[in-house]
C-alpha positions in Angstrom: 27.9 16.9 -47.3 25.6 14.2 -47.5 27.4 12.1 -45.2 27.7 14.9 -42.6 24.1 15.6 -42.9 23.1 12.0 -42.4 25.6 11.8 -39.4 23.9 15.2 -37.9 20.4 13.8 -38.4 21.3 10.4 -36.8 22.8 12.3 -34.0 19.7 14.6 -33.5 17.6 11.3 -33.6 19.7 9.8 -30.8 19.4 13.0 -28.7 15.5 12.9 -29.1 15.4 9.1 -28.1 17.7 9.8 -25.2 17.2 13.2 -23.9 19.9 14.4 -21.6 19.0 13.7 -17.9 18.4 16.5 -15.7 18.4 16.1 -12.0 16.3 18.8 -10.0 17.7 20.0 -6.6 14.7 19.7 -4.6 16.4 20.8 -1.3 15.5 19.7 2.1 11.8 18.5 2.3 9.6 19.6 5.2 10.0 18.4 8.5 8.1 15.0 9.0 7.3 16.4 12.4 4.8 18.8 10.9 2.4 15.6 10.5 2.0 14.2 14.0 -1.1 12.3 13.0 0.7 10.1 10.6 4.1 9.1 9.1 5.9 10.7 6.2 8.2 8.8 3.6 10.1 10.8 1.2 11.3 9.4 -2.1 13.5 11.5 -4.4 14.2 10.7 -8.0 15.9 12.7 -10.7 13.0 15.0 -11.6 10.2 14.2 -9.1 10.0 13.9 -5.4 7.2 11.9 -3.8 5.9 12.4 -0.2 3.9 9.6 1.1 1.8 10.5 4.2 0.2 7.7 5.7 -2.5 8.6 8.4 -2.8 6.8 11.8 -5.7 4.8 10.1 -3.3 4.1 7.1 -5.4 6.1 4.6 -2.6 7.5 2.4 -2.1 10.9 0.9 0.7 11.3 -2.0 2.3 14.6 -2.7 4.1 14.6 -6.1 6.6 17.4 -6.2 8.1 18.6 -9.6 10.5 21.3 -10.0 7.8 23.9 -10.2 4.7 22.3 -8.7 3.0 20.2 -6.1 0.1 17.7 -6.8 -1.8 16.1 -3.9 -3.5 12.8 -4.9 -6.2 12.4 -2.4 -6.5 14.3 0.9 -7.4 11.6 3.5 -10.2 11.6 6.1 -11.7 14.4 7.9 -12.4 12.4 11.2 -8.8 12.3 12.1 -8.4 15.5 14.1 -5.9 17.9 12.7 -4.8 15.5 9.8 -6.1 18.0 7.2 -4.6 21.0 8.7 -1.2 19.0 9.1 -1.0 17.8 5.4 -1.9 21.4 4.1 0.9 22.9 6.3 3.3 20.2 4.9 2.3 20.9 1.4 2.6 24.6 2.0 5.9 24.3 3.4 7.3 22.9 0.1 6.5 26.3 -1.2 5.2 25.5 -4.7 1.8 26.0 -6.2 -0.6 23.3 -5.1 -3.0 21.2 -7.2 -5.4 18.4 -6.0 -6.3 15.1 -7.7 -9.3 13.2 -6.2 -9.5 9.5 -7.3 -12.9 8.4 -6.2 -15.9 9.5 -4.1 -15.2 8.3 -0.8 -14.9 10.5 2.3 -11.6 9.2 3.4 -10.1 10.3 0.1 -11.6 13.7 0.0 -12.4 14.5 3.6 -9.9 17.5 3.8 -10.9 19.1 0.7 -12.2 22.2 2.4 -8.6 22.8 3.4 -7.6 23.1 -0.3 -10.4 25.6 -1.4 -8.0 27.9 -3.1 -6.3 25.0 -5.4 -7.4 23.8 -8.5 -9.1 20.5 -8.3 -9.1 17.6 -10.8 -10.8 14.2 -11.3 -11.4 11.6 -13.9 -14.6 12.6 -15.8 -16.8 9.9 -14.2 -15.5 10.7 -10.8 -16.4 14.3 -11.2 -20.2 13.1 -11.4 -19.9 11.0 -8.5 -18.4 14.0 -6.4 -21.3 16.1 -7.7 -23.8 13.7 -6.4 -22.1 13.3 -3.0 -23.8 15.6 -0.6 -20.7 15.3 1.9 -18.4 16.6 -0.8 -20.8 19.4 -1.7 -20.9 20.4 1.8 -17.0 20.7 1.9 -16.2 22.2 -1.4 -18.3 24.7 -3.4 -15.7 25.2 -6.3 -15.6 23.4 -9.6 -13.7 20.2 -10.0 -12.1 20.0 -13.5 -12.8 16.8 -15.3 -9.9 15.1 -16.9 -10.6 12.8 -19.8 -7.1 11.2 -20.6 -4.3 13.1 -19.5 -3.1 16.4 -17.7 0.4 18.1 -17.6 1.3 19.7 -14.4 4.8 21.0 -13.7 6.1 19.1 -16.8 4.8 15.9 -15.7 2.0 14.0 -17.8 -0.5 12.5 -15.4 -2.6 9.9 -17.4 -6.0 8.9 -16.2 -7.9 5.8 -16.6 -10.6 4.1 -14.3 -12.2 0.7 -13.4 -16.0 0.9 -12.9 -18.2 -1.0 -10.4 -15.3 -2.4 -8.3 -14.3 -1.0 -4.9 -16.8 1.7 -5.7 -18.8 2.9 -8.7 -15.9 4.7 -10.1 -12.2 4.0 -9.1 -9.7 6.2 -11.1 -6.0 5.5 -11.3 -3.3 7.7 -12.5 0.2 7.0 -13.9 3.3 8.8 -14.9 4.4 6.8 -17.7 7.9 8.6 -18.1 8.3 8.1 -14.4 7.0 4.7 -14.1 4.9 5.4 -11.1 1.2 4.2 -10.6 -1.1 5.8 -8.4 -3.7 3.0 -7.9 -5.3 4.3 -4.6 -8.1 1.9 -3.6 -7.8 -0.5 -6.4 -4.7 -1.9 -4.6 -4.2 -2.2 -0.8 -1.0 -2.7 0.9 -1.2 -5.3 3.5 -4.5 -4.1 4.6 -8.1 -5.7 4.3 -9.7 -4.4 1.4 -12.8 -2.3 1.6 -15.7 -4.8 0.2 -18.7 -3.2 1.9 -20.1 -2.1 -1.5 -20.0 -5.5 -2.9 -23.4 -6.7 -3.9 -23.3 -10.3 -4.9 -27.1 -10.7 -5.2 -27.4 -8.2 -8.1 -25.4 -7.5 -11.2 -22.8 -6.4 -12.0 -20.4 -8.6 -9.7 -18.0 -5.9 -8.4 -15.5 -8.3 -7.1 -15.0 -9.8 -10.5 -14.7 -6.5 -12.2 -12.2 -5.4 -9.5 -10.2 -8.8 -10.2 -10.3 -8.2 -13.9 -9.1 -4.7 -13.4 -6.1 -5.9 -11.2 -5.1 -8.2 -13.9 -5.0 -5.4 -16.3 -3.0 -3.2 -14.1 -0.6 -6.2 -13.4 -0.1 -6.5 -17.3 0.4 -2.9 -18.0 2.1 -1.7 -14.9 3.8 -4.7 -13.4 7.3 -3.4 -14.7 6.9 0.1 -13.1 9.0 1.4 -10.2 6.5 2.4 -7.8 2.7 2.0 -7.0 1.3 4.4 -4.5 -1.9 3.0 -2.9 -4.8 4.6 -1.0 -4.1 2.5 2.2 -0.8 1.9 3.8 1.8 3.7 1.7 3.7 2.4 -1.3 5.4 -0.6 -2.9 8.0 -1.1 -5.5 7.3 -4.9 -6.0 4.1 -4.2 -8.1 3.4 -7.4 -9.4 3.7 -8.9 -5.9 1.2 -6.7 -4.3 -1.3 -7.0 -7.1 -1.0 -10.8 -6.6 -1.8 -10.2 -2.9 -4.9 -8.2 -3.6 -6.0 -10.9 -6.1 -5.7 -13.7 -3.6 -7.5 -11.7 -1.0 -10.5 -10.7 -3.2 -10.6 -14.1 -4.5 -10.9 -15.5 -1.1 -13.6 -12.8 -0.2 -15.5 -13.5 -3.1 -15.5 -17.3 -2.7 -16.5 -17.0 1.1 -19.5 -14.7 0.1 -20.7 -16.6 -2.9 -20.2 -20.1 -1.1 -17.5 -21.5 -3.4 -14.8 -21.5 -0.4 -15.4 -23.2 2.6 -14.7 -21.8 6.2 -11.5 -23.0 8.0 -14.0 -24.7 10.5 -16.0 -26.2 7.9 -19.1 -25.4 6.2 -20.2 -22.2 4.3 -20.5 -18.5 5.4 -24.1 -17.5 5.8 -23.5 -14.1 7.6 -21.2 -11.0 7.2 -19.7 -11.8 10.6 -18.7 -15.3 9.5 -16.8 -13.7 6.5 -15.2 -10.9 8.4 -13.8 -13.6 11.1 -12.6 -15.8 8.3 -10.7 -13.0 6.4 -9.4 -11.9 9.6 -8.1 -15.4 10.4 -6.6 -15.9 6.8 -4.7 -12.5 6.9 -4.0 -11.9 10.5 -1.1 -9.5 9.7 -3.2 -7.2 7.8 -4.4 -3.7 9.0 -8.1 -4.6 10.0 -9.8 -1.1 9.9 -11.8 -1.5 6.6 -12.8 -4.9 7.1 -15.3 -4.4 10.1 -17.2 -1.6 8.0 -19.0 -4.6 6.4 -20.6 -5.4 9.7 -24.0 -4.3 10.9 -24.0 -0.9 13.0 -20.5 -0.1 11.4 -21.5 3.5 10.2 -24.4 4.2 12.4 -27.0 2.6 14.8 -29.1 0.2 12.9 -26.8 -0.1 9.8 -27.6 -3.2 8.1 -24.0 -3.7 7.0 -22.9 -5.2 3.5 -25.7 -6.7 1.3 -23.9 -10.0 1.1 -26.3 -12.7 1.9 -30.1 -12.7 1.0 -32.3 -13.6 4.1 -33.4 -17.2 4.3 -36.9 -17.9 2.9 -38.2 -20.3 5.9 -41.9 -20.5 4.9 -44.5 -21.3 7.3 -43.4 -23.2 10.6 -45.0 -26.3 11.6 -48.5 -25.8 13.5 -47.9 -25.2 17.1 -50.7 -27.5 17.7 -48.3 -30.3 16.9 -47.1 -29.9 20.6 -50.0 -30.6 22.9 -47.7 -31.3 25.6 -46.3 -27.9 25.8 -46.1 -24.6 24.1 -44.1 -23.5 20.9 -42.4 -20.0 20.3 -40.9 -19.2 17.0 -38.1 -16.5 16.6 -37.1 -15.8 13.0 -33.9 -13.9 12.0 -32.3 -13.4 8.6 -30.5 -16.7 8.3 -31.7 -18.7 11.4 -35.0 -19.7 12.8 -35.4 -20.9 16.5 -38.3 -23.1 17.4 -38.5 -23.0 21.5 -40.8 -25.8 22.7 -41.4 -25.4 26.4 -42.8 -28.8 28.0 -45.7 -28.6 30.5 -42.9 -29.0 33.2 -40.8 -26.1 31.7 -38.1 -28.4 30.1 -37.1 -26.7 27.1 -36.1 -28.2 23.6 -34.6 -25.7 21.2 -34.8 -26.4 17.5 -32.2 -24.4 15.3 -33.3 -24.3 11.8 -30.9 -23.1 9.1 -31.5 -22.8 5.2 -30.7 -26.5 5.1 -30.6 -28.3 8.5 -32.5 -28.6 11.6 -30.5 -28.9 15.1 -32.2 -30.1 18.2 -30.6 -28.9 21.3 -31.6 -31.5 23.9 -34.8 -33.3 23.7 -36.6 -33.3 27.0 -37.9 -35.6 29.5 -39.4 -39.3 28.6 -41.9 -39.2 31.6 -44.1 -36.6 29.7 -46.5 -38.6 27.8 -46.4 -38.2 24.0 -43.8 -35.3 24.2 -41.0 -37.1 22.5 -43.1 -38.4 19.6 -44.6 -34.9 19.1 -41.4 -33.0 19.1 -40.0 -35.6 16.7 -43.2 -34.9 14.5 -42.6 -31.2 14.7 -39.0 -31.5 13.7 -39.8 -33.8 10.9 -42.6 -31.5 9.4 -39.9 -28.7 9.0 -38.7 -30.9 6.3 -34.9 -30.8 6.7 -32.2 -33.2 7.9 -32.1 -33.3 11.6 -29.0 -33.6 14.0 -29.1 -33.8 17.9 -26.9 -32.0 20.4 -27.1 -33.2 24.0 -25.7 -30.6 26.6 -25.5 -32.7 29.8 -26.3 -36.3 31.1 -29.6 -35.4 32.9 -32.5 -37.6 31.8 -34.9 -34.5 31.4 -32.4 -33.5 28.5 -31.9 -36.8 26.7 -34.9 -38.7 27.7 -36.4 -39.0 24.2 -33.2 -39.8 22.6 -34.9 -43.3 21.5 -36.9 -41.2 19.1 -34.1 -40.0 17.4 -31.9 -43.1 17.2 -31.2 -43.0 13.6 -29.7 -39.5 13.7 -26.4 -38.1 14.1 -25.9 -37.2 18.0 -23.2 -34.7 19.3 -21.9 -33.7 22.6 -18.9 -31.6 24.3 -16.2 -34.2 24.7 -16.6 -34.5 28.4 -20.3 -34.8 28.2 -19.8 -37.9 25.8 -17.9 -39.6 28.7 -20.8 -38.7 31.2 -23.4 -40.1 28.8 -21.4 -43.4 28.2 -21.4 -43.9 31.9 -25.2 -43.3 32.3 -27.1 -46.6 32.1 -30.2 -44.8 31.5 -29.0 -43.2 28.5 -27.2 -46.4 27.1 -30.4 -48.2 27.5 -32.3 -45.8 25.4 -29.4 -45.0 22.6 -27.1 -47.7 21.4 -25.4 -45.4 18.6 -22.3 -43.5 18.9 -22.3 -40.0 20.4 -19.8 -37.9 18.4 -17.5 -35.8 20.7 -17.1 -32.2 19.9 -14.0 -30.6 21.2 -14.6 -26.8 20.2 -16.9 -26.2 17.5 -19.1 -28.0 14.8 -20.7 -26.7 11.6 -24.1 -27.8 10.6 -26.3 -26.2 7.9 -23.8 -23.3 7.4 -23.8 -22.2 11.2 -21.0 -22.7 13.5 -21.7 -24.0 16.8 -19.0 -23.4 19.4 -18.9 -25.7 22.3 -17.5 -25.1 25.9 -18.4 -26.2 29.5 -18.6 -25.5 33.0 -17.3 -28.5 35.3 -18.7 -29.4 38.7 -21.6 -27.0 38.7 -25.4 -27.9 38.1 -23.9 -31.5 37.3 -20.5 -32.8 36.7 -20.2 -31.5 33.0 -22.5 -28.6 31.9 -21.9 -27.9 28.2 -23.0 -24.7 26.6 -23.3 -23.9 23.0 -23.2 -20.6 21.0 -23.5 -19.2 17.7 -21.0 -16.2 17.7 -22.1 -14.9 14.3 -25.7 -14.8 15.4 -25.3 -13.9 18.9 -27.0 -16.7 20.3 -26.2 -18.7 23.5 -27.7 -22.1 24.5 -26.8 -22.2 28.2 
């Protein structure tokens, strides 16, 4: 009896540890043709079926289908015409009760909530507060969002909830099915798409990208061995540790560029949002671009200042205009650059480009105006920053005062260097070396791009532009 009892108990324990597997007959999924505004991928496992709907802008809606229920994880954006109607039709076609989980308070994740008014809506507790404070959400959905503290069981599956705070946004929830080894990371992990870093505010605490990176490392530790990760942008991956590493690399690069610990490929450091965006686009050329440009000025509305990544430079007072008695001075101040435009009495112009750390003189005016060269040198010196010189072409009224700047670095477009070397007036004034610039030069964190027009006003006319600052020196 005792032996039989022990054997029986052991058998019961084994059955509890290894319950008999059951395979749900899910039948044929709805037609992918229902969703013309995106693509549908269906992944079927023993007791769960995932329908991954990727909108044309790669926003992703994941439908978790159990034997008895359907759970929508996020609902995509409202601005894609018919997308909300189509995902609702697709979910309805499965033919089971529908519940909704919203992971965070971004419109591209709750935008179609109005199509699901009759469904029960859930969110992680802190996300519920975020949604309640979001006027767009409140305008779309008047029902109650049920707060989930730790877990929720729907259709026999246990959806566990957790979050990372102050990362991609204030509160980013993630959900996981431990038994099924499925992670719904949403906007904490992107799949070969530029991360949305618009809300990064490095000038104030907390450092959101540091929090995000820490969260990713925790996700990798906890979920690296899972079978699936479903993301908020661009579908799903099965190589979870790899996709997390990709996000860590991307966010580390972004943080370094913004905080000045990573140089631009062209040299120097970023000082504008445009420089960061351009560099990330160059570093990750195969990534879907959509979220990246949302950090730029005017991204959301005319006059939108863009992401708050860089503090405006404190330039202080400019030198007194009275330093120049042989011309006039106009000062134009922008966030990270100040232009001092000096017009000589004969209308020849010298432009001084002042960055946070440097001064760049673009052309130097004519020698035949008495004291003009001495005065522009005194004015530039009064700014109190290292001075470099760019000469645009080999006319004396543009290089005539080069002798006043003999100890400084002088640059010119490659073909202009040859023109200057052949100009006896120039070589009589300046015995130093002019550095040839083929395409671009970084000075004081600003990228000066060079190009030219040949056989026009003279043999070689160079022009320079600051793309990020939208400034042309023609």
